[in-house]
Every structure is written in C-alpha cells, then in structure tokens.
N, C-alpha and C positions, 0 to 999 in steps of 0.2 A: 565480813570476810577478810578485810585487810588486816585485822588484828588476830587472825587465826594462828594456831601453833605453827611455828616455823617461818612466819613472815617477819621481815625486818621491822615493820611498824609495831609489832608486838613488844619488842624490846626498847625501841626508841621512843614510843609514844607519840610519834609524829607521822603524819601522812603528807607526802610531797605531791603537789599537783602543778608541775611546772607549765602545763599547757592551758591552765585555767586562769583567766584574768580575775584579779581580786574583787573588782566591782560586781562581776557576774556571780562569783561564788557567794559574796555577801548577800546579794539579792535572793538567791535560792535558799540560803540558810535562814534568812529573815522570814521568808515565806513558810519554810518548813517548821519553824518554831513559833509561828503565829504572830510574828511582828509585821509591821508595815514594810513592804518591800518596795524600794524606790528603783524604778526602771527608767533608764535613759532611752527614750524612743525617738531621738532626733535623727537617727539613721537606721535603715533596715538592718545593717550589719550587726548593730548592737542587739537588736531584738532577736535576730536569727541566732546569734551566739548564745543568748540566754535560753532560747528554745532548744538548741542543740545540747546544752548542758543539762537541762531538765529532762530531755529525752534520754540522754546518756545515763543518767542516774535513775531513770524510770519513774520520775515524778510526774505521773500522767495527769493528775489534777491540775498541776501548775501549767503543763502544756495546754490543757483545755482552756484554762482561764486566760492565758496569754493569747491564744488563737481567737478567743471570743472578745477580746478587749479592743479598745480604740487604738491601741498600739499596733494592732495588725490590720489597720484600715487599708483596704486595697485601692490603689490609685495608679495612675499612669506611671508614676515614678517608682512605685514599689512592687507592682504586680509580678514582674519577671523574677525578681529575687525571692519574693515570698512563694511563688509557685514552684520554683526550683527547690527551695528548702522544704516545702510541704511534700513534694514528691520524694525527696531524699529521706525524709523522716516519717513517711507514711501518715501524714496528718490529713486525713480525708476531708474534714470539714473545711480547712483552710484551702486545700487544693480545689475543692468545689467552688469556693467563693472567687478564687482567682480565675477559674475557668468561666464562671458566670460573667465576670467583669469583661473578659475578652469577648465572650459571645455577644454581649450587649454592644460592644464596639463594632463587631462584625455585622450585627443586625443593621446598624446605621449605614454602614458602607453598602451592604447589599440592597438596602431600600432605595438608595439614590443611584444605584447602578454604576458607581464610579470604577469598580475594579476592571470592567471590560476595557476601559481606556488605558492603553499601555503608557501614556504620558503622565498618568496620575500616580503620585508617590503613595506607597503603603505607609500609613501613619505609625508612629511609635505607639505602643510597644509591639505592634503586630509583626513588623519586619525583623524584630530581634528575638522572636520566639525561637526556641530550639526546634530542630526538625522533629524530635519526638513529641513536643507539645503540639506542633501543627498537625502532626499525624493523628494525635488524639482528638483534636477538634474536627478534622475531616471525617473521622470514623464515628463521631458522636451523632446520635439521632436528634440531638438538640441543636445542631448547627442550623442557624436561622436562614435557610435558603428556600427558594421556591422551586428550584430545579438544580439538578446536579451540575449543570453548566456553570452555575455560580460557584460551586465548590471548585471546579476546574479553574475558573477565573482567579480564585484565591490562591490556589497552588501555583499558578503561573506568575502571579504578582509577587508571591513570596520568593520564588526561584529567581526572579529578576533582581530583587532588592536585598535579600538576606546576605549579609557580608559583602555587599556590592556585587551580588550576582555570582558569588564564588562558592556555591554549593558544590560539594563533591558529588561524583556520580552516584555513589552509594546513598548519600543523603537525599539526592533528588529522587532516586528510585524509591526510597522509603516513603517520601512524601506523596508521590504520585500513585503509588500502589494503594494508598488510602482512598483515592477517588473511586466512586462506585461507577465504573466504566459502563456497566450494563445499562445505566440510566442516562448515559450521554449519547446524543445522536451521532450516528456514523459520520456525517459530513463535518460535524464540529471536531471530532477526533482527527479526521484527515487534515482539516484545514489549520487547526490550532495546536493540537497536541503533538502530532507526528512531525511537525515542522519546528517544534521548539528546540532551540539549540541546547538548552540545559538538559535535555533528555537524551541527546545523541551521544553515542559512545565516541571516545577519542579516536581519531584516525579515520574510521570508516564512515562515521555519520549515522550508522544504524542504531535503532533503539535496542536497549537491553532485552534479551529474550523473554525474561519474566514479565517485564512491563508490556512488551508487545503482545504477549499471550493474554494479559489482563485487558488490554484495549480491544482485543478481538471479541470480547463479550459485548461491546457496544454496538 
C-alpha cells in the first residue's frame, strides 16, 4: 500500500520508518525471507519490541513462534512485562502462560496460609500486578483457593502493598468488587473488609455504595 498511486514512497522508492530500530527490522525481514533471524533476548524490552513490530505488520506466524520460544520464558523477572504486552497485543497463549505462572505462585501462598498474617510481605511479582490483572485473577475460576476468604486475604494484602499501599479509591473498588462476597461469611466481612482503611471513602470513612451493596450479598 505504501507504493500506491499518490504516495510519496512511489516516487522516492524509499520507505522511512523512523520509529523502528534497525536490529528489530533486520530480524523481521530475515525471518520473512527465510533467513536465520538473530534475536537478542537478554532483556524483555527487546523481545517485546520485536513482538510489537511483528504484530504491527501482521506477521502472525512470527508472533506465534516468538511466543512459543525460549525467548518468551516466563519468570519472576519477566512475567509482568510479558503479561502486559500480551494483553496489549491480544496474544492469548502468552497471556495464559503468564497467568498460570502467577496462579502457581498464589497456590504456594494459599497453601501455607501466609496471606492472613498482615506482617507478611506479598512477594514479587504479585504486589506489582496491575489492578486489572489482579481483578482478572480474583474473577477466575482457576484461582487456587479453598474458600473465598482466601481471595479476600489476597485482595487485602495487595491493597496494603501495591505502590506502598497507595491504591486509588477507584482501583481499590475495582479489585474488591471482584471478590465473590456472597461466599464470604458475614462476620469476616464485618471484621476485616468493612474496617479496611483502603476501602473507606476519603473524609467520611464510609464504604463506596457500589462496594457496600456487593458486600451485602455476603
């Protein structure tokens, strides 16, 4: 399309891509022309940049190969960046792998019952998940909990530690609305949730109406 009638590139014979790094362009072109593509995978940023370029040019086979390669290995140091990139580019398989990795970490925490203790720090990368990512985990049927009280433990621990406990009220409401309050015992709601400072509105100390209505199902 770039060389269509009326386009500047038709007369100049050149295509300028000022926002594309030469190394990434070379890797994509090598792959497209059947040559060996050398990919620097020492940092997630490099891999994500290559994925974004392949997705931008709709080279879906390259996207799939990159996502399935060792370059996209999910670990404590890469899971947050890879998950965010997968969500942004609608890479379902990579997003599922990141979610499964975090679920496994949560399973270990729930099994030892550490989240109930407010003095225990939520490990990386759990406390650095975005509110949207934590919401997705809480809403998932695959969350490895034996009771919804454990889901509440997770939400409270996250609210204490994400950005040093500086969740905005809108973010806190988003997270806690994902808890299935109808499965949480009334006394637990009264003793732990309704007294949580992170859920109280500024000034009056009351809970947001929408969240209060959700808790009423408990």
